[in-house]
C-alpha positions in Angstrom: 0.3 -7.0 23.9 -2.1 -9.2 22.8 -5.4 -9.5 22.7 -8.2 -12.0 22.4 -10.7 -11.7 20.2 -13.6 -13.5 18.3 -14.2 -13.1 14.2 -16.8 -15.6 12.5 -15.6 -17.2 9.3 -17.2 -19.4 6.4 -16.1 -22.7 6.8 -14.8 -22.3 3.0 -12.3 -19.5 4.7 -11.6 -21.2 7.3 -10.6 -24.4 5.3 -8.2 -22.3 3.4 -6.8 -20.6 6.4 -5.8 -24.2 7.6 -4.5 -25.0 4.8 -2.2 -22.2 4.4 -1.5 -22.3 8.1 -0.1 -26.3 7.7 -0.3 -28.2 9.5 1.8 -27.0 12.7 0.7 -23.8 11.6 -0.9 -21.0 13.8 -4.4 -20.0 12.8 -4.0 -16.7 14.7 -0.7 -15.8 14.3 -1.3 -16.8 10.1 -4.3 -14.0 9.7 -2.3 -11.4 12.0 0.5 -11.0 9.5 -2.4 -10.7 6.5 -3.9 -8.4 8.8 -0.4 -6.5 9.2 0.1 -6.8 5.5 -3.0 -5.5 4.3 -2.8 -2.5 6.9 1.0 -2.0 6.2 -0.5 -1.5 2.3 -3.5 0.7 2.9 -1.2 3.1 4.9 0.8 3.3 2.1 -1.6 3.7 -0.7 -2.7 6.7 1.8 0.6 8.5 1.5 1.4 7.7 -2.0 -2.8 9.4 -2.2 -1.3 12.4 -0.4 2.0 12.6 -2.1 0.3 12.4 -5.5 -2.2 15.2 -4.4 0.4 17.1 -3.8 2.8 17.2 -6.9 -1.0 17.2 -9.0 -1.2 20.5 -7.1 2.0 21.5 -8.0 1.8 20.5 -11.9 1.5 23.4 -14.0 4.3 25.7 -12.1 6.4 22.7 -12.1 5.5 22.3 -15.8 5.9 25.8 -16.5 10.1 26.0 -14.5 10.7 22.7 -16.6 10.0 24.2 -20.2 11.4 27.9 -18.9 14.5 25.2 -18.2 14.3 23.8 -21.6 14.6 27.3 -23.7 17.5 28.4 -21.9 19.4 24.8 -23.8 21.3 25.3 -26.6 19.4 24.4 -30.1 20.8 20.9 -30.8 22.9 20.6 -34.6 
């Protein structure tokens, strides 16, 4: 469902939006598309940050396990 809203933009930004939207393009459609992309990127960044935090918390244990596994590898000749 779409809802009508009002925002205030500088004439410079509005002119650039109009150029990007093109002659038959819709300002609203362009702004919505840009905002959707931005919100998706923010959500992905938050997920990536949480994943990185988990990896960093487990890094010491994971590195110890990897070192242990390498110790069992036969020496190269």
